[in-house]
BAPAMAR-215754 format. One record per residue: chain; residue number from 0; z, y, x of N, C-alpha, C in turn. Coordinates in pm, whole numbers, plus 50000, padded with zeros to 5 digits. Layout:
<pts>
PT  ch    i   n.c3   n.c2   n.c1  ca.c3  ca.c2  ca.c1   c.c3   c.c2   c.c1
PT   A  NUM      Z      Y      X      Z      Y      X      Z      Y      X
...
</pts>
This chain:
<pts>
PT  ch    i   n.c3   n.c2   n.c1  ca.c3  ca.c2  ca.c1   c.c3   c.c2   c.c1
PT   A    0  50010  49868  50085  49997  49994  50006  50002  50119  50079
PT   A    1  49913  50208  50074  49897  50336  50140  49925  50450  50043
PT   A    2  49992  50548  50093  50018  50663  50011  49884  50736  49980
PT   A    3  49878  50790  49852  49758  50865  49805  49749  50991  49884
PT   A    4  49634  51052  49897  49617  51169  49964  49707  51284  49888
PT   A    5  49783  51354  49982  49864  51455  49927  50004  51405  49892
PT   A    6  50029  51280  49891  50163  51226  49856  50248  51242  49980
PT   A    7  50369  51275  49961  50468  51281  50050  50528  51148  50099
PT   A    8  50572  51129  50214  50618  51009  50259  50763  51031  50313
PT   A    9  50854  50956  50278  50993  50959  50323  51052  50830  50377
PT   A   10  51131  50847  50478  51210  50727  50534  51354  50749  50502
PT   A   11  51417  50649  50462  51571  50659  50418  51638  50550  50506
PT   A   12  51725  50580  50604  51792  50472  50682  51917  50430  50597
PT   A   13  51953  50307  50614  52063  50252  50533  52039  50250  50378
PT   A   14  51911  50221  50347  51872  50245  50212  51896  50127  50119
PT   A   15  51973  50020  50152  51971  49900  50066  52080  49905  49966
PT   A   16  52187  50003  49978  52300  50015  49888  52357  50148  49887
PT   A   17  52451  50163  49797  52525  50291  49800  52446  50419  49781
PT   A   18  52469  50519  49858  52415  50650  49861  52269  50638  49909
PT   A   19  52244  50549  49999  52099  50536  50057  52012  50482  49943
PT   A   20  52051  50386  49876  51971  50322  49777  51944  50429  49660
PT   A   21  52040  50510  49626  52017  50615  49526  51939  50724  49571
PT   A   22  51934  50758  49700  51843  50854  49756  51708  50800  49741
PT   A   23  51683  50675  49776  51549  50615  49771  51493  50618  49617
PT   A   24  51592  50585  49522  51561  50590  49386  51512  50729  49343
PT   A   25  51589  50824  49376  51561  50972  49343  51437  51015  49399
PT   A   26  51413  50987  49521  51300  51047  49590  51172  50975  49545
PT   A   27  51180  50845  49509  51064  50783  49449  51032  50835  49304
PT   A   28  51150  50867  49241  51134  50925  49103  51067  51063  49104
PT   A   29  51061  51122  49219  50991  51246  49231  50852  51241  49298
PT   A   30  50795  51120  49286  50663  51100  49325  50634  51080  49472
PT   A   31  50750  51060  49551  50741  51034  49687  50729  50882  49731
PT   A   32  50640  50861  49830  50640  50726  49883  50758  50709  49972
PT   A   33  50833  50602  49943  50957  50592  50019  50962  50452  50102
PT   A   34  50993  50474  50231  51017  50357  50320  51156  50334  50325
PT   A   35  51202  50244  50252  51360  50206  50249  51376  50114  50377
PT   A   36  51471  50148  50453  51503  50076  50576  51649  50030  50567
PT   A   37  51668  49911  50629  51797  49843  50637  51807  49749  50745
PT   A   38  51923  49719  50800  51936  49616  50904  51898  49481  50859
PT   A   39  51943  49454  50740  51932  49306  50677  51798  49297  50604
PT   A   40  51710  49214  50641  51584  49207  50579  51598  49160  50431
PT   A   41  51681  49064  50414  51696  49005  50277  51755  49112  50171
PT   A   42  51856  49180  50228  51915  49290  50137  51817  49406  50116
PT   A   43  51750  49438  50225  51652  49548  50207  51538  49511  50109
PT   A   44  51481  49388  50117  51376  49350  50040  51429  49330  49889
PT   A   45  51554  49301  49871  51608  49283  49735  51626  49421  49679
PT   A   46  51665  49526  49752  51678  49661  49704  51540  49712  49668
PT   A   47  51444  49685  49738  51306  49729  49696  51267  49673  49564
PT   A   48  51294  49539  49554  51256  49463  49427  51335  49532  49311
PT   A   49  51469  49571  49331  51535  49631  49225  51471  49777  49181
PT   A   50  51433  49844  49275  51356  49971  49248  51234  49945  49179
PT   A   51  51157  49850  49217  51025  49810  49163  51049  49776  49012
PT   A   52  51156  49692  48991  51184  49637  48854  51211  49761  48761
PT   A   53  51260  49873  48831  51294  49999  48754  51174  50077  48730
PT   A   54  51050  50026  48773  50924  50101  48758  50893  50193  48878
PT   A   55  50959  50185  48987  50932  50262  49106  50859  50178  49204
PT   A   56  50727  50196  49203  50643  50103  49269  50602  50148  49415
PT   A   57  50621  50272  49448  50578  50331  49566  50705  50333  49664
PT   A   58  50769  50209  49679  50886  50189  49771  50838  50075  49863
PT   A   59  50857  50086  49984  50825  49983  50081  50954  49954  50164
PT   A   60  50974  49834  50203  51083  49790  50302  51028  49778  50440
PT   A   61  51118  49836  50530  51088  49803  50678  51233  49794  50741
PT   A   62  51246  49681  50814  51369  49663  50885  51391  49772  50991
PT   A   63  51523  49810  51000  51561  49906  51098  51713  49897  51128
PT   A   64  51734  49872  51271  51863  49871  51314  51869  49993  51405
PT   A   65  51948  50098  51369  51943  50236  51437  51993  50231  51573
PT   A   66  52067  50130  51607  52115  50115  51748  52020  50028  51834
PT   A   67  51909  49992  51799  51808  49904  51862  51682  49975  51888
PT   A   68  51657  50008  52013  51542  50091  52056  51415  50021  52008
PT   A   69  51404  49896  52016  51276  49821  51987  51258  49828  51831
PT   A   70  51365  49812  51749  51364  49817  51600  51303  49956  51563
PT   A   71  51364  50067  51631  51316  50198  51608  51168  50226  51646
PT   A   72  51121  50154  51759  50987  50164  51793  50895  50104  51698
PT   A   73  50946  49984  51646  50853  49909  51546  50839  50000  51421
PT   A   74  50953  50062  51368  50940  50154  51248  50836  50268  51284
PT   A   75  50847  50332  51392  50768  50441  51436  50601  50391  51435
PT   A   76  50590  50280  51504  50460  50214  51504  50400  50196  51368
PT   A   77  50487  50129  51280  50442  50105  51135  50400  50239  51071
PT   A   78  50481  50336  51068  50465  50462  51003  50336  50529  51060
PT   A   79  50313  50527  51184  50192  50586  51243  50061  50517  51195
PT   A   80  50069  50382  51199  49953  50307  51151  49924  50321  51005
PT   A   81  50032  50323  50916  50005  50331  50775  49984  50457  50725
PT   A   82  50067  50564  50780  50056  50701  50713  50018  50809  50804
PT   A   83  50032  50791  50938  49994  50895  51030  50081  51014  51019
PT   A   84  50183  51015  50946  50277  51132  50936  50397  51083  50866
PT   A   85  50503  51173  50876  50631  51149  50796  50677  51280  50747
PT   A   86  50698  51299  50621  50731  51424  50559  50888  51450  50550
PT   A   87  50953  51341  50519  51108  51354  50498  51170  51240  50572
PT   A   88  51275  51267  50651  51358  51165  50711  51500  51196  50672
PT   A   89  51561  51089  50596  51707  51100  50560  51771  51010  50642
PT   A   90  51857  51051  50742  51939  50973  50826  52065  50947  50747
PT   A   91  52072  50840  50680  52189  50808  50601  52280  50686  50657
PT   A   92  52216  50606  50735  52297  50487  50782  52408  50528  50868
PT   A   93  52535  50468  50836  52661  50505  50911  52757  50391  50893
PT   A   94  52848  50393  50981  52972  50303  50971  53094  50385  50978
PT   A   95  53208  50316  50958  53337  50392  50943  53395  50417  51076
PT   A   96  53358  50344  51170  53418  50363  51306  53559  50321  51323
PT   A   97  53610  50239  51230  53745  50183  51230  53730  50035  51185
PT   A   98  53831  49946  51227  53840  49819  51183  53900  49814  51047
PT   A   99  53833  49758  50948  53876  49753  50811  53986  49634  50796
PT   A  100  54090  49654  50743  54185  49541  50725  54168  49487  50578
PT   A  101  54194  49357  50571  54198  49285  50434  54316  49351  50354
PT   A  102  54308  49358  50222  54404  49415  50155  54525  49301  50137
PT   A  103  54640  49337  50204  54740  49235  50210  54818  49223  50077
PT   A  104  54826  49343  50013  54916  49340  49893  54829  49400  49774
PT   A  105  54761  49310  49711  54676  49348  49597  54760  49430  49488
PT   A  106  54880  49413  49466  54951  49486  49364  54963  49635  49408
PT   A  107  54956  49669  49534  54962  49806  49582  54838  49875  49531
PT   A  108  54719  49804  49522  54596  49863  49469  54600  49867  49321
PT   A  109  54639  49752  49266  54630  49742  49116  54716  49845  49038
PT   A  110  54822  49889  49099  54921  49971  49035  54843  50112  49014
PT   A  111  54733  50139  49085  54665  50265  49077  54547  50251  48981
PT   A  112  54509  50132  48935  54395  50114  48866  54414  50148  48708
PT   A  113  54338  50240  48659  54352  50276  48517  54279  50172  48431
PT   A  114  54157  50136  48470  54084  50038  48396  54069  49916  48489
PT   A  115  54081  49798  48425  54072  49682  48510  53952  49668  48597
PT   A  116  53966  49628  48726  53848  49620  48810  53790  49492  48810
PT   A  117  53669  49486  48831  53605  49351  48855  53632  49308  48996
PT   A  118  53686  49196  49018  53729  49155  49151  53705  49013  49191
PT   A  119  53701  48980  49314  53690  48853  49350  53803  48813  49440
PT   A  120  53870  48707  49418  53973  48664  49506  53921  48556  49599
PT   A  121  53928  48571  49735  53876  48481  49815  53978  48429  49900
PT   A  122  53992  48299  49912  54099  48229  49991  54035  48188  50118
PT   A  123  54117  48207  50226  54057  48173  50356  54153  48076  50424
PT   A  124  54094  47982  50494  54178  47882  50551  54254  47935  50677
PT   A  125  54196  48052  50729  54256  48108  50839  54365  48210  50801
PT   A  126  54378  48239  50675  54479  48337  50638  54565  48279  50520
PT   A  127  54689  48277  50534  54777  48218  50438  54771  48287  50297
PT   A  128  54740  48421  50300  54736  48489  50167  54593  48503  50115
PT   A  129  54583  48528  50002  54464  48548  49944  54411  48683  49978
PT   A  130  54278  48703  49973  54218  48835  50014  54145  48890  49880
PT   A  131  54190  49004  49838  54136  49064  49715  54020  49158  49758
PT   A  132  53902  49125  49710  53783  49197  49741  53748  49289  49610
PT   A  133  53772  49408  49614  53741  49497  49507  53586  49517  49498
PT   A  134  53531  49483  49385  53390  49503  49365  53361  49634  49287
PT   A  135  53443  49658  49200  53429  49783  49117  53562  49845  49081
PT   A  136  53589  49967  49103  53715  50030  49063  53671  50137  48962
PT   A  137  53709  50137  48834  53666  50238  48746  53733  50372  48770
PT   A  138  53865  50367  48786  53933  50495  48814  54069  50466  48893
PT   A  139  54090  50554  48980  54230  50540  49051  54316  50642  48987
PT   A  140  54427  50588  48930  54515  50674  48845  54607  50755  48940
PT   A  141  54606  50888  48911  54718  50970  48963  54686  51012  49108
PT   A  142  54572  50981  49170  54544  51020  49307  54453  51125  49321
PT   A  143  54472  51230  49400  54361  51322  49424  54289  51274  49549
PT   A  144  54192  51347  49598  54108  51307  49707  54189  51283  49837
PT   A  145  54285  51383  49862  54366  51367  49979  54447  51240  49979
PT   A  146  54500  51213  49865  54592  51084  49854  54507  50957  49861
PT   A  147  54383  50960  49807  54295  50859  49828  54264  50823  49969
PT   A  148  54238  50937  50052  54207  50919  50185  54336  50865  50263
PT   A  149  54448  50906  50234  54569  50856  50286  54577  50700  50259
PT   A  150  54549  50664  50142  54551  50513  50118  54444  50446  50187
PT   A  151  54335  50499  50199  54222  50446  50286  54267  50430  50428
PT   A  152  54331  50537  50481  54378  50528  50616  54477  50409  50652
PT   A  153  54546  50361  50542  54638  50258  50560  54565  50123  50559
PT   A  154  54447  50124  50515  54362  49995  50502  54278  49975  50630
PT   A  155  54288  50054  50728  54208  50054  50857  54300  50063  50976
PT   A  156  54242  50033  51084  54310  50063  51216  54199  50097  51319
PT   A  157  54234  50188  51399  54143  50234  51510  54142  50137  51620
PT   A  158  54028  50102  51667  54023  50018  51782  53915  50070  51876
PT   A  159  53919  50040  51999  53819  50083  52097  53682  50048  52060
PT   A  160  53660  49918  52027  53524  49881  52001  53475  49933  51879
PT   A  161  53547  49953  51777  53508  50019  51642  53472  50164  51677
PT   A  162  53551  50230  51769  53525  50366  51781  53390  50384  51863
PT   A  163  53368  50296  51964  53228  50299  52042  53114  50275  51945
PT   A  164  53131  50174  51856  53023  50142  51768  53009  50260  51666
PT   A  165  53105  50332  51631  53095  50444  51543  53017  50550  51606
PT   A  166  53056  50586  51734  52965  50694  51796  52826  50649  51816
PT   A  167  52810  50520  51855  52662  50465  51885  52584  50467  51754
PT   A  168  52649  50437  51643  52565  50434  51511  52553  50576  51461
PT   A  169  52665  50641  51445  52666  50763  51349  52619  50886  51434
PT   A  170  52616  50872  51572  52550  50991  51644  52424  50947  51712
PT   A  171  52441  50853  51807  52312  50814  51884  52209  50745  51797
PT   A  172  52252  50670  51700  52153  50606  51603  52073  50708  51540
PT   A  173  52134  50819  51483  52058  50921  51415  51970  50998  51513
PT   A  174  52029  51024  51632  51946  51108  51724  51823  51020  51771
PT   A  175  51850  50900  51804  51733  50814  51850  51627  50795  51754
PT   A  176  51664  50770  51619  51566  50754  51524  51483  50882  51513
PT   A  177  51564  51007  51508  51505  51132  51485  51402  51160  51598
PT   A  178  51440  51134  51711  51353  51174  51833  51229  51083  51829
PT   A  179  51243  50950  51795  51122  50872  51786  51032  50908  51683
PT   A  180  51084  50972  51576  50998  51003  51453  50946  51144  51459
PT   A  181  50994  51220  51554  50960  51368  51564  50803  51392  51561
PT   A  182  50720  51313  51644  50582  51334  51640  50527  51317  51499
PT   A  183  50562  51226  51425  50522  51199  51285  50567  51314  51195
PT   A  184  50690  51367  51211  50739  51474  51130  50657  51591  51172
PT   A  185  50618  51620  51285  50532  51738  51325  50400  51720  51278
PT   A  186  50345  51594  51244  50217  51576  51188  50213  51613  51040
PT   A  187  50323  51639  50975  50334  51675  50842  50318  51825  50830
PT   A  188  50279  51881  50724  50262  52022  50700  50394  52088  50669
PT   A  189  50491  51989  50631  50625  52052  50591  50730  51939  50629
PT   A  190  50747  51911  50759  50837  51801  50790  50989  51838  50776
PT   A  191  51070  51751  50718  51205  51778  50694  51299  51664  50745
PT   A  192  51413  51701  50789  51516  51588  50836  51641  51630  50765
PT   A  193  51701  51539  50693  51829  51567  50631  51930  51455  50697
PT   A  194  52028  51515  50769  52128  51421  50824  52248  51416  50743
PT   A  195  52276  51299  50690  52387  51293  50597  52516  51301  50681
PT   A  196  52585  51406  50646  52720  51442  50720  52831  51423  50630
PT   A  197  52925  51502  50647  53065  51482  50582  53147  51611  50600
PT   A  198  53234  51633  50512  53334  51732  50536  53421  51697  50651
PT   A  199  53416  51577  50680  53490  51519  50819  53422  51567  50940
PT   A  200  53295  51625  50922  53221  51677  51043  53246  51823  51064
PT   A  201  53335  51886  50987  53361  52018  51013  53432  52058  51138
PT   A  202  53401  52163  51206  53466  52210  51330  53618  52221  51318
PT   A  203  53663  52240  51202  53812  52262  51185  53893  52132  51228
PT   A  204  53826  52009  51228  53892  51888  51270  53908  51881  51417
PT   A  205  53844  51974  51503  53865  51976  51644  53967  52085  51674
PT   A  206  54085  52031  51730  54202  52136  51753  54183  52197  51890
PT   A  207  54100  52132  51983  54081  52189  52115  53985  52305  52102
PT   A  208  54039  52429  52115  53971  52556  52086  53842  52570  52181
PT   A  209  53861  52522  52306  53748  52538  52406  53627  52448  52371
PT   A  210  53664  52322  52326  53561  52225  52276  53492  52276  52152
PT   A  211  53582  52333  52061  53519  52381  51927  53435  52494  51958
PT   A  212  53461  52576  52045  53368  52696  52076  53236  52644  52138
PT   A  213  53249  52543  52216  53121  52490  52292  53033  52428  52170
PT   A  214  53096  52358  52083  53013  52294  51969  52957  52388  51869
PT   A  215  53015  52509  51876  52964  52619  51781  52874  52707  51857
PT   A  216  52856  52696  51986  52774  52790  52066  52629  52721  52063
PT   A  217  52554  52734  51968  52426  52665  51965  52329  52718  52053
PT   A  218  52338  52841  52089  52239  52900  52181  52248  52850  52320
PT   A  219  52362  52796  52356  52389  52754  52486  52422  52598  52491
PT   A  220  52457  52537  52382  52488  52393  52378  52366  52302  52416
PT   A  221  52386  52199  52495  52269  52109  52517  52306  51967  52476
PT   A  222  52213  51888  52467  52238  51755  52432  52304  51683  52543
PT   A  223  52285  51719  52665  52349  51661  52781  52506  51694  52770
PT   A  224  52543  51812  52729  52678  51850  52715  52742  51770  52594
PT   A  225  52667  51750  52486  52724  51669  52382  52742  51533  52420
PT   A  226  52668  51475  52510  52681  51338  52570  52816  51342  52643
PT   A  227  52839  51441  52738  52959  51457  52806  53083  51463  52713
PT   A  228  53079  51537  52609  53190  51558  52526  53223  51422  52447
PT   A  229  53119  51345  52414  53140  51219  52353  53203  51120  52440
PT   A  230  53164  51124  52563  53217  51032  52660  53359  51067  52694
PT   A  231  53383  51201  52692  53530  51238  52713  53614  51189  52594
PT   A  232  53562  51209  52474  53632  51153  52354  53670  51014  52364
PT   A  233  53571  50932  52405  53597  50783  52419  53700  50752  52529
PT   A  234  53689  50830  52637  53789  50802  52741  53939  50840  52694
PT   A  235  53939  50952  52621  54070  50992  52570  54122  50890  52471
PT   A  236  54027  50840  52388  54057  50737  52292  54133  50613  52369
PT   A  237  54055  50573  52465  54109  50453  52548  54237  50479  52612
PT   A  238  54271  50605  52652  54388  50651  52721  54500  50679  52610
PT   A  239  54473  50679  52487  54569  50717  52397  54603  50867  52395
PT   A  240  54501  50941  52432  54536  51086  52451  54457  51172  52353
PT   A  241  54424  51118  52228  54352  51196  52137  54426  51326  52086
PT   A  242  54557  51297  52062  54630  51414  52012  54657  51519  52118
PT   A  243  54687  51470  52237  54705  51565  52350  54589  51655  52382
PT   A  244  54467  51593  52366  54338  51659  52402  54284  51738  52274
PT   A  245  54350  51734  52167  54302  51817  52059  54188  51749  51966
PT   A  246  54178  51616  51976  54084  51545  51897  54148  51499  51765
PT   A  247  54077  51477  51674  54134  51427  51543  54194  51286  51572
PT   A  248  54294  51252  51509  54364  51125  51526  54338  51015  51405
PT   A  249  54306  51071  51299  54284  50981  51182  54116  50977  51162
PT   A  250  54070  50855  51150  53914  50841  51136  53860  50922  51245
PT   A  251  53906  50908  51368  53863  51002  51478  53731  50982  51514
PT   A  252  53678  50856  51532  53541  50824  51582  53441  50887  51479
PT   A  253  53477  50864  51349  53396  50904  51245  53371  51061  51248
PT   A  254  53490  51130  51253  53491  51280  51250  53419  51326  51376
PT   A  255  53446  51276  51488  53387  51330  51623  53230  51311  51610
PT   A  256  53186  51192  51570  53041  51163  51561  52982  51257  51465
PT   A  257  53035  51284  51349  52982  51377  51246  52982  51524  51301
PT   A  258  53086  51559  51364  53085  51698  51427  52971  51712  51527
PT   A  259  52957  51608  51617  52852  51606  51710  52709  51610  51642
PT   A  260  52708  51524  51534  52581  51529  51466  52543  51664  51405
PT   A  261  52636  51732  51347  52610  51874  51294  52571  51961  51413
PT   A  262  52626  51957  51531  52597  52043  51642  52453  51999  51682
PT   A  263  52416  51878  51700  52296  51827  51737  52185  51877  51639
PT   A  264  52211  51870  51514  52120  51897  51415  52078  52054  51433
PT   A  265  52181  52147  51458  52155  52289  51480  52065  52308  51601
PT   A  266  52104  52232  51713  52021  52243  51837  51880  52203  51809
PT   A  267  51863  52102  51738  51730  52052  51715  51650  52148  51626
PT   A  268  51723  52201  51532  51651  52306  51432  51610  52425  51518
PT   A  269  51693  52466  51616  51642  52570  51694  51528  52542  51784
PT   A  270  51528  52420  51836  51417  52375  51923  51291  52364  51843
PT   A  271  51294  52326  51719  51182  52290  51627  51181  52382  51503
PT   A  272  51152  52509  51524  51156  52587  51397  51046  52555  51297
PT   A  273  50949  52475  51339  50838  52432  51247  50891  52331  51141
PT   A  274  51008  52267  51175  51066  52170  51077  51172  52225  51003
PT   A  275  51219  52153  50897  51339  52181  50825  51442  52084  50854
PT   A  276  51547  52121  50931  51645  52019  50980  51779  52059  50926
PT   A  277  51838  51989  50841  51977  52032  50785  52063  51912  50767
PT   A  278  52195  51950  50762  52298  51851  50745  52347  51868  50589
PT   A  279  52385  51745  50534  52414  51754  50400  52551  51659  50370
PT   A  280  52648  51714  50318  52776  51638  50286  52751  51600  50128
PT   A  281  52739  51467  50103  52726  51436  49970  52842  51443  49866
PT   A  282  52959  51457  49925  53089  51447  49849  53159  51318  49885
PT   A  283  53265  51308  49814  53351  51191  49840  53309  51087  49738
PT   A  284  53235  50988  49783  53149  50897  49693  53219  50757  49701
PT   A  285  53207  50689  49585  53255  50556  49577  53156  50458  49635
PT   A  286  53187  50414  49744  53087  50325  49818  53170  50214  49885
PT   A  287  53101  50115  49952  53177  50009  50021  53257  50072  50136
PT   A  288  53202  50178  50194  53285  50242  50305  53411  50299  50267
PT   A  289  53425  50352  50152  53540  50412  50096  53613  50304  50016
PT   A  290  53573  50187  50006  53643  50082  49928  53645  50123  49780
PT   A  291  53538  50180  49748  53515  50219  49598  53615  50332  49555
PT   A  292  53692  50386  49647  53760  50517  49608  53671  50622  49603
PT   A  293  53697  50741  49570  53615  50852  49566  53604  50915  49430
PT   A  294  53542  51035  49427  53528  51115  49309  53390  51107  49249
PT   A  295  53295  51080  49321  53158  51088  49268  53098  50950  49278
PT   A  296  53002  50926  49182  52914  50790  49192  52818  50807  49308
PT   A  297  52759  50687  49347  52654  50707  49447  52534  50782  49409
PT   A  298  52501  50771  49260  52390  50861  49222  52420  51017  49232
PT   A  299  52537  51045  49207  52587  51189  49216  52580  51231  49360
PT   A  300  52632  51147  49447  52631  51188  49588  52484  51200  49642
PT   A  301  52391  51093  49594  52266  51097  49643  52195  51238  49592
PT   A  302  52225  51285  49481  52166  51395  49422  52183  51518  49521
PT   A  303  52305  51533  49574  52332  51628  49666  52258  51623  49797
PT   A  304  52205  51505  49830  52128  51483  49958  51980  51517  49918
PT   A  305  51937  51464  49794  51801  51486  49757  51765  51633  49733
PT   A  306  51871  51698  49693  51838  51850  49665  51807  51921  49799
PT   A  307  51876  51876  49901  51841  51938  50038  51709  51885  50086
PT   A  308  51674  51761  50058  51552  51708  50115  51438  51769  50042
PT   A  309  51450  51822  49923  51345  51882  49838  51354  52030  49825
PT   A  310  51424  52100  49932  51433  52242  49927  51292  52303  49926
PT   A  311  51262  52418  49867  51136  52481  49863  51085  52492  50018
PT   A  312  50946  52499  50018  50884  52495  50157  50921  52627  50212
PT   A  313  50950  52618  50346  50989  52744  50421  51138  52783  50408
PT   A  314  51218  52686  50349  51346  52717  50309  51438  52713  50445
PT   A  315  51569  52697  50418  51672  52705  50519  51647  52592  50615
PT   A  316  51682  52618  50747  51694  52505  50847  51823  52543  50937
PT   A  317  51865  52435  50997  51987  52444  51087  52108  52479  51001
PT   A  318  52109  52437  50875  52228  52477  50789  52300  52329  50747
PT   A  319  52422  52368  50692  52514  52266  50643  52528  52284  50494
PT   A  320  52503  52178  50420  52512  52191  50277  52623  52103  50224
PT   A  321  52706  52151  50139  52830  52062  50096  52805  52065  49939
PT   A  322  52788  51938  49878  52767  51924  49740  52649  52002  49683
PT   A  323  52547  52010  49768  52421  52077  49736  52418  52226  49763
PT   A  324  52527  52286  49816  52528  52430  49830  52547  52453  49980
PT   A  325  52480  52559  50034  52496  52603  50166  52651  52632  50200
PT   A  326  52697  52590  50311  52842  52610  50346  52860  52618  50490
PT   A  327  52961  52672  50541  52977  52697  50695  53010  52556  50759
PT   A  328  52979  52550  50895  53007  52436  50979  53162  52418  51017
PT   A  329  53232  52527  50981  53370  52532  51024  53457  52481  50900
</pts>
């Protein structure tokens, strides 16, 4: 299937579920040919079939592991051969950067549930207790967003391996995919990049004022300096010195990667004024990453991303959007 002349082409990373799947659905509903990418071929193909069953025929699956250079190259080659251009890149794929713990005490969760969840109880020979896997939570009773995040923090633990994987996926994965697809974006008459960010990526999460100023000094910040700062973060993580060095201590790898991604996006926008390169915070969304806590549905979160992807031609670049509205990076 080739896109019709004049049809825009979009790539969405991490498109097989959650926000990514809904972004694919909404872009395709706007007449855009969508290349849905995912690490897992079976899940990605199943997601495409779901969209086709909903009447969205202009959706294609292509495998992509954002931390694998060869996988990225295969996607770039496919896009060049099939379309010769790329109009929209939505960098959505991300991981939590922490090790997720099984829910040891299901009653602790159930006391917050206003409507009964659909759940699966899985027994493991290696664990004496059952493991409750929440598939859907209709509503969490009496908790605001801050309290939900506190609960989430108790269900995770920071580890060095998880932090390294978080930086590699959430920053370098986005950067490497974007750099590989830049020539195709430049071949479009109106190339756009939307980096799915977070309010966890705001500069206010960095307490080291010197580092914060560097990250905000877009005229002088370089990608090499970003590499150095990320390496310093990981060294401080290993040394148990996050608090002493002014790094965030909760969901630290996720926050630092998103802060760096925001800064990189601004540097890239400055380097490529012919493109529209923006960051977008979808809101606190009920997804697997949040263990179905959150205030918005995946469709609602995706709408905040798609709004940025479909900004009028010649619109804002190098900007941060929160819930669909332009907002400060701090």
